[in-house]
C-alpha positions in Angstrom: 16.4 16.2 -43.9 17.5 19.3 -45.9 14.0 20.5 -46.4 13.3 20.2 -42.6 16.4 22.3 -41.9 15.7 25.1 -44.3 11.9 25.2 -43.5 12.2 27.8 -40.7 14.2 30.1 -42.8 11.7 30.2 -45.6 8.5 30.3 -43.6 7.4 33.6 -45.0 7.3 32.5 -48.6 6.6 28.8 -48.7 6.1 28.6 -52.5 9.3 30.4 -53.4 11.3 28.4 -50.8 10.0 25.2 -52.3 11.1 26.2 -55.8 14.5 27.2 -54.6 15.1 24.1 -52.4 14.2 21.9 -55.3 17.1 23.5 -57.3 19.7 22.6 -54.7 22.4 20.2 -55.9 22.3 16.7 -54.5 25.9 17.0 -53.3 24.9 19.6 -50.6 22.3 17.3 -49.1 24.8 14.4 -48.9 27.3 16.7 -47.3 24.8 17.6 -44.5 24.0 13.9 -44.0 27.7 13.0 -43.4 28.2 15.7 -40.8 25.4 14.4 -38.6 26.8 16.0 -35.5 28.3 19.4 -36.4 30.2 21.1 -33.6 29.8 24.7 -34.9 26.5 26.5 -35.3 24.5 25.8 -38.4 25.4 27.8 -41.5 23.9 27.9 -44.9 26.0 26.9 -48.0 27.4 29.6 -50.2 25.1 28.7 -53.1 22.1 29.1 -50.9 23.4 32.5 -49.6 23.9 33.8 -53.2 20.4 32.7 -54.1 18.9 34.5 -51.2 20.8 37.7 -51.8 18.3 39.0 -54.2 15.4 38.5 -51.8 14.3 41.1 -49.2 16.0 41.2 -45.9 14.6 38.6 -43.5 14.5 38.8 -39.7 17.4 37.1 -38.0 16.8 33.4 -37.3 18.0 31.6 -34.2 20.9 29.2 -34.6 20.1 25.6 -34.1 21.8 23.4 -31.6 23.7 20.3 -32.6 21.6 18.2 -30.2 18.6 18.1 -32.4 16.9 14.8 -32.9 17.2 14.8 -36.7 21.0 14.8 -36.4 21.0 11.8 -34.0 20.8 9.2 -36.8 23.6 7.1 -38.3 21.7 6.1 -41.4 23.4 5.9 -44.7 22.8 8.9 -47.0 21.6 6.6 -49.7 18.8 5.4 -47.4 17.8 8.9 -46.7 17.5 9.8 -50.3 16.0 6.5 -51.5 12.7 6.4 -53.3 9.9 5.7 -50.8 7.1 5.4 -53.2 6.5 1.7 -52.3 6.1 2.2 -48.6 2.5 3.3 -48.6 1.5 0.3 -50.7 3.2 -2.2 -48.3 1.6 -0.6 -45.3 -1.8 -0.7 -46.9 -1.3 -4.4 -47.7 -0.3 -5.1 -44.0 -3.3 -3.2 -42.8 -5.6 -5.1 -45.1 -4.2 -8.5 -44.0 -4.7 -7.7 -40.3 -8.2 -8.5 -39.0 -10.0 -5.9 -36.9 -10.2 -6.5 -33.2 -13.6 -7.5 -31.8 -15.9 -4.7 -30.5 -16.2 -5.3 -26.7 -18.5 -2.3 -26.1 -21.5 -4.5 -26.9 -20.3 -7.4 -24.7 -18.0 -10.4 -25.2 -18.5 -11.8 -28.7 -19.4 -15.4 -29.2 -16.7 -17.8 -30.2 -19.0 -20.5 -31.4 -18.3 -20.0 -35.1 -14.5 -20.0 -34.5 -14.8 -23.2 -32.4 -16.8 -25.0 -35.1 -14.3 -23.9 -37.8 -11.4 -25.1 -35.6 -13.2 -28.5 -35.1 -13.8 -28.8 -38.8 -10.1 -28.3 -39.5 -9.2 -31.0 -37.0 -8.0 -28.7 -34.2 -9.0 -28.6 -30.6 -11.0 -25.9 -29.0 -7.9 -24.5 -27.4 -6.4 -23.7 -30.8 -8.5 -20.5 -31.1 -6.4 -17.4 -31.7 -8.8 -14.5 -31.7 -6.6 -11.6 -30.6 -3.1 -12.6 -31.8 -1.5 -12.7 -35.2 -3.6 -15.0 -37.4 -0.4 -16.1 -39.1 0.8 -17.8 -35.9 1.5 -21.4 -36.8 1.8 -23.1 -33.3 -0.3 -26.3 -33.0 -2.1 -26.9 -29.7 -3.4 -30.1 -28.4 -6.8 -30.6 -26.6 -5.1 -30.3 -23.1 -3.7 -26.8 -24.0 0.0 -28.0 -24.4 2.2 -27.0 -27.3 2.9 -29.7 -29.9 6.7 -29.4 -29.5 6.7 -30.0 -25.7 5.6 -33.5 -24.5 2.9 -33.7 -21.9 5.3 -35.0 -19.3 7.2 -31.8 -19.5 4.4 -30.0 -17.7 4.4 -32.4 -14.7 6.4 -31.2 -11.7 8.7 -33.4 -9.6 6.2 -33.2 -6.7 3.4 -34.5 -8.9 5.6 -37.4 -10.0 6.5 -38.3 -6.4 2.8 -38.2 -5.5 2.0 -40.5 -8.4 4.7 -43.0 -7.4 3.3 -43.0 -3.8 -0.2 -43.6 -5.0 0.9 -46.5 -7.2 2.7 -48.0 -4.2 -0.4 -47.7 -2.0 -2.5 -49.3 -4.7 -0.1 -52.2 -4.9 -0.1 -52.6 -1.1 -3.9 -52.6 -0.9 -4.1 -55.2 -3.7 -1.6 -57.4 -1.9 -3.5 -57.0 1.4 -6.8 -57.9 -0.3 -5.4 -61.0 -1.9 -3.9 -62.1 1.4 -7.2 -61.5 3.2 -9.1 -63.6 0.6 -6.6 -66.4 0.9 -6.9 -66.3 4.7 -10.7 -66.7 4.5 -10.2 -70.0 2.8 -8.5 -71.6 5.7 -9.8 -74.7 7.4 -12.5 -74.5 10.1 -11.0 -73.8 13.5 -13.7 -75.0 15.8 -16.2 -77.8 16.0 -19.0 -75.3 16.0 -18.0 -74.0 12.6 -17.7 -77.5 11.2 -21.2 -78.3 12.5 -22.7 -75.1 11.0 -20.9 -75.7 7.7 -21.3 -79.4 7.4 -21.6 -79.3 3.6 -18.3 -77.5 3.3 -15.7 -79.7 5.0 -12.1 -78.8 5.8 -9.3 -80.0 3.5 -6.8 -78.9 0.9 -8.0 -78.2 -2.6 -9.0 -75.3 -4.8 -12.7 -76.2 -4.7 -12.8 -76.7 -1.0 -10.8 -73.5 -0.4 -13.3 -71.5 -2.7 -16.3 -73.0 -0.8 -14.9 -71.9 2.5 -14.2 -68.4 1.2 -17.8 -68.2 -0.1 -19.2 -69.6 3.2 -17.3 -67.0 5.3 -18.4 -64.2 3.0 -22.0 -65.3 3.4 -21.6 -65.3 7.2 -20.3 -61.7 7.1 -23.0 -60.4 4.8 -25.8 -62.3 6.7 -25.3 -59.9 9.6 -26.8 -57.1 7.6 -29.4 -59.2 5.6 -30.8 -61.7 8.1 -33.0 -61.0 11.1 -31.3 -59.7 14.3 -32.0 -63.0 16.3 -32.3 -66.6 15.2 -35.5 -66.8 17.4 -37.6 -63.7 17.1 -40.2 -65.0 19.7 -39.2 -66.5 23.1 -39.8 -70.1 24.0 -43.1 -70.5 25.9 -45.2 -73.4 27.3 -47.9 -74.1 24.7 -50.4 -74.5 27.6 -49.7 -70.9 28.7 -50.5 -69.3 25.3 -53.0 -69.8 22.5 -51.9 -72.6 20.1 -52.3 -70.5 17.0 -50.2 -67.4 16.0 -51.6 -64.6 13.9 -49.0 -62.4 12.3 -50.3 -58.9 11.2 -48.7 -56.3 9.1 -49.0 -52.6 10.0 -48.8 -50.4 6.9 -52.0 -50.3 4.8 -53.5 -53.2 6.8 -54.2 -51.8 10.3 -53.4 -48.1 9.5 -52.8 -45.8 6.5 -50.4 -42.9 6.5 -50.2 -40.0 4.1 -48.5 -36.7 3.8 -49.7 -33.3 2.6 -48.4 -29.8 2.5 -51.3 -28.6 4.6 -51.3 -31.2 7.4 -48.0 -33.0 7.1 -48.0 -36.7 8.1 -51.3 -38.1 9.2 -52.1 -41.7 10.3 -55.6 -43.2 10.1 -56.8 -46.3 11.9 -58.7 -48.8 9.9 -62.4 -49.3 10.8 -62.9 -52.4 13.1 -59.3 -52.7 14.2 -60.2 -52.6 17.9 -62.9 -55.2 17.6 -60.6 -57.4 15.3 -57.7 -57.4 17.8 -59.7 -57.8 21.0 -62.0 -60.5 19.6 -59.2 -62.7 18.1 -57.0 -62.2 21.1 -58.8 -65.2 22.8 -57.9 -67.5 19.9 -54.5 -66.3 18.6 -51.1 -65.2 19.8 -51.1 -61.8 18.1 -47.8 -60.6 16.6 -47.2 -57.4 14.7 -44.6 -57.9 12.0 -43.8 -54.7 10.0 -41.0 -53.6 7.6 -41.1 -50.1 9.1 -38.2 -49.2 11.4 -38.8 -49.5 15.1 -38.3 -45.8 15.9 -41.2 -44.9 13.5 -43.5 -47.8 14.0 -43.3 -47.9 17.8 -45.0 -44.5 18.2 -47.8 -45.6 15.9 -48.3 -48.8 17.8 -48.6 -47.0 21.1 -51.6 -45.1 19.8 -53.1 -48.0 17.9 -52.9 -50.5 20.8 -52.5 -48.7 24.1 -53.6 -51.7 26.2 -51.0 -54.1 24.7 -53.4 -56.5 23.1 -50.7 -57.4 20.6 -48.2 -59.5 22.5 -45.1 -59.3 20.3 -44.1 -56.3 18.0 -41.5 -57.1 15.4 -40.0 -54.3 13.2 -37.7 -54.0 10.2 -34.8 -55.3 12.3 -36.5 -58.7 12.3 -37.0 -58.9 8.5 -34.8 -60.5 6.0 -33.4 -58.4 3.2 -33.1 -60.2 -0.2 -33.2 -58.9 -3.8 -34.1 -55.4 -2.7 -37.1 -56.4 -0.6 -37.8 -56.9 3.1 -39.1 -60.4 3.5 -40.9 -61.7 6.6 -39.4 -65.1 7.2 -41.8 -66.9 9.4 -39.3 -69.7 10.1 -37.5 -67.3 12.5 -40.7 -66.9 14.7 -39.9 -70.0 16.8 -43.4 -71.3 16.2 -45.0 -74.3 14.5 -45.7 -73.1 10.9 -48.7 -75.4 10.6 -50.4 -73.0 13.1 -49.1 -69.7 11.8 -51.2 -67.3 9.6 -49.8 -64.1 8.1 -52.0 -61.2 7.1 -50.3 -58.8 4.7 -50.8 -56.5 1.7 -47.7 -57.3 -0.3 -46.9 -60.7 -1.8 -43.1 -60.0 -1.6 -43.3 -60.0 2.2 -44.5 -63.6 2.2 -42.3 -64.9 -0.6 -40.7 -67.6 1.5 -43.9 -69.0 3.0 -46.8 -68.1 0.6 -48.9 -71.0 1.9 -49.2 -69.4 5.3 -50.3 -66.0 4.0 -53.5 -64.2 3.3 -52.8 -61.3 0.9 -55.4 -58.5 1.1 -55.8 -55.3 -0.9 -54.2 -52.2 0.5 -56.5 -49.9 2.6 -56.3 -46.3 1.4 -58.4 -44.7 4.1 -62.0 -45.7 3.2 -64.1 -45.1 6.4 -66.7 -47.7 5.3 -64.3 -50.6 5.0 -65.3 -53.9 6.6 -62.6 -56.2 5.4 -61.0 -57.0 8.8 -64.4 -57.7 10.5 -65.4 -60.0 7.5 -62.3 -62.1 8.1 -63.1 -62.9 11.7 -65.5 -65.9 10.9 -62.8 -67.9 9.0 -60.0 -67.1 11.5 -62.3 -68.0 14.4 -63.4 -71.2 12.7 -59.9 -72.5 12.2 -58.8 -71.8 15.8 -62.1 -72.8 17.5 -62.4 -76.1 15.6 -58.8 -77.0 16.2 -57.5 -77.4 12.6 -54.4 -79.5 12.6 -52.8 -77.5 9.7 -54.0 -74.1 8.5 -52.1 -74.3 5.2 -54.5 -76.7 3.4 -57.4 -74.6 4.5 -55.9 -71.4 3.2 -55.0 -73.1 0.0 -58.6 -74.0 -0.6 -59.5 -70.3 -0.5 -56.8 -69.3 -2.9 -58.0 -67.0 -5.7 -61.4 -66.3 -4.2 -63.0 -63.7 -2.0 -62.5 -65.3 1.4 -65.4 -63.8 3.4 -67.9 -64.5 0.5 -66.5 -68.0 -0.1 -66.6 -68.9 3.6 -70.2 -67.7 3.9 -71.2 -70.0 1.1 -69.5 -73.0 2.7 -71.0 -72.2 6.1 -74.4 -72.0 4.5 -74.0 -75.4 2.8 -72.7 -76.9 6.1 -75.6 -75.5 8.0 -78.1 -76.9 5.6 -76.4 -80.3 5.8 -76.4 -80.1 9.6 -80.1 -79.3 9.7 -81.0 -82.1 7.3 -79.0 -84.8 9.2 -80.3 -83.5 12.6 -83.9 -83.9 11.4 -83.2 -87.5 10.2 -81.6 -88.3 13.6 -84.4 -86.9 15.6 -86.9 -89.0 13.6 -85.0 -92.2 14.4 -84.1 -91.3 18.0 -85.8 -88.7 20.2 -82.5 -87.9 21.9 -79.3 -87.4 20.1 -76.0 -87.5 21.9 -73.5 -84.8 21.3 -70.6 -87.2 20.5 -72.5 -89.2 17.9 -73.7 -86.0 16.1 -70.3 -84.4 16.2 -68.6 -87.5 14.8 -71.3 -87.6 12.1 -70.2 -84.1 10.9 -66.5 -84.8 11.5 -66.3 -81.9 13.9 -64.0 -82.0 16.9 -63.6 -79.1 19.4 -60.2 -78.4 20.8 -61.5 -76.7 23.9 -63.9 -77.6 26.7 -66.9 -75.3 26.5 -68.1 -74.3 30.0 -71.0 -72.1 30.4 -74.7 -72.0 31.0 -75.4 -74.4 28.2 -73.8 -77.7 27.5 -72.8 -78.8 23.9 -75.5 -81.6 23.9 -78.1 -79.1 24.9 -77.0 -76.8 22.1 -77.2 -79.6 19.6 -80.6 -80.5 20.8 -81.7 -77.0 20.2 -80.4 -77.1 16.6 -77.1 -75.2 17.2 -74.0 -76.3 15.5 -70.9 -76.8 17.6 -69.5 -73.9 15.5 -72.4 -71.7 16.6 -71.8 -72.5 20.3 -68.1 -71.6 19.9 -69.0 -68.3 18.3 -71.5 -67.5 21.2 -68.8 -68.3 23.7 -66.3 -66.1 21.9 -68.7 -63.2 21.8 -69.3 -63.4 25.6 -65.5 -63.4 26.1 -65.2 -60.3 24.0 -67.9 -58.5 26.0 -66.0 -59.4 29.2 -62.8 -57.9 27.8 -64.6 -54.7 26.7 -66.1 -54.4 30.2 -62.7 -54.7 31.8 -61.2 -52.1 29.5 -64.0 -49.7 30.2 -63.8 -50.1 34.0 -60.0 -50.5 34.5 -58.5 -49.1 31.3 -57.3 -45.8 32.7 -55.8 -47.6 35.7 -53.9 -49.9 33.5 -52.5 -47.0 31.4 -51.4 -45.2 34.6 -49.7 -48.4 35.9 -47.9 -49.0 32.6 -46.7 -45.3 32.5 -45.4 -45.6 36.0 -43.5 -48.8 35.2 -41.9 -47.2 32.1 -40.9 -44.2 34.2 -39.4 -46.5 36.8 -37.4 -48.5 34.2 -36.2 -45.2 32.7 -35.0 -43.9 36.0 -33.2 -47.2 36.8 -31.5 -47.0 33.5 -30.4 -43.4 34.2 -29.0 -44.4 37.6 -27.0 -47.2 36.1 -25.6 -44.9 33.5 -24.6 -42.4 36.2 -23.0 -45.1 38.3 -21.0 -46.5 35.4 -19.8 -42.9 34.5 -18.7 -42.0 38.1 -17.0 -45.4 38.6 -14.7 -44.6 35.7 -13.2 -41.8 37.7 -13.2 -43.5 41.1 -16.0 -41.3 42.4 -18.4 -44.2 43.3 -19.9 -44.8 46.7 -17.6 -46.6 49.1 -19.2 -49.1 51.5 
């Protein structure tokens, strides 16, 4: 401090001042340190004045005020004069121990190395301390909380109250669920329930209670898995409809749909569909049964069959959902299964009645396909000859190409017929139709009326099967003629009926809406 006080007085000769100041006694420096706030103006000691007497006269120096910063200290004089040679070494050691801060001018540095090092030492990723003192010893857990404070200490009273309310609600829901399950196991309340669940009687017992719970759960889920109605087709007089029912699939059997970015959705009709439907309509009650939803399939059906040759359309709502598949359960059709045939392209659809199904390969849009037309002879034979049960006939064609196999059998049957017909003609010049038909085991289910009687046809060498086919072809030609002549008229009438029904429905909706507010018509 003494050197700083004397420095302005000796500014002209720095070297001489330094020599003279070094010769000052230690007592004078301590005296200045004790008087840290002098009231009078600053004066040099006598020894300093005598030493400066021999020097040349210096310009007058301004007196220093007692409010200088260097006099505002209360430090001990010993501390001011203590040896400070060790301070630079200690500061250098502290600077060496402190790591440099990351350079953020080139972007945020990666912390991957520090995270891997922390994980290797058994610390969580939140224990990284990149910018603070590395000597910090706090331990952090994986959730960011200090080790000294428990985790519950960070939960507020509001969160605790919410947790208690949540636990209470869980307990109430659990009790309500247990009570509902217990209530489902009660005894049957009506005679109708007892009749439906005859194998699960009423009574007390854990086994009976469990069976009733299971039965009621099955009834609840069956609403979503079983068909919409127990009878998908209405009751009709067998004399007013064909005795056989042909169930047809839609997707990849009658039509094929595909999507592309250029054209979007496109639907193609299979070759021979019109002939197939209109020809077999005289032998079968045609039913469309598809797993496609009604809102999508109905629009396709209107284009595919505008004249309503297919009598009954059934959509996904009529299928049965089981094991992730939509199954076509024929037992819901309300028809005799011995006279029901299903044409489909997926075996899963006919899982419950495989003996009634003919599974065909999927059609992918080939314009030269003739599969449907090739199936007509077999289907016409079973219906025209009045087969009592179609299932054994279909079983005999299992694993073979049905059109090819049927053509072979028909050829063998025709050769046998010609051989026996020749033998009968040699014995008797005239052969009755009944004796010849009984000889072949053939029995027609329909009375054939036309220009030629069955006996005349047999006399000409025509099998009864050939006569049925000729008659079927004539009926098809009549249907085609009617469609050509009156098809447009039929379409206009159907459109008018639909518009009338739509208008009546709108009127009923308006009437019900206005009646709610008392604005209906008063009579």
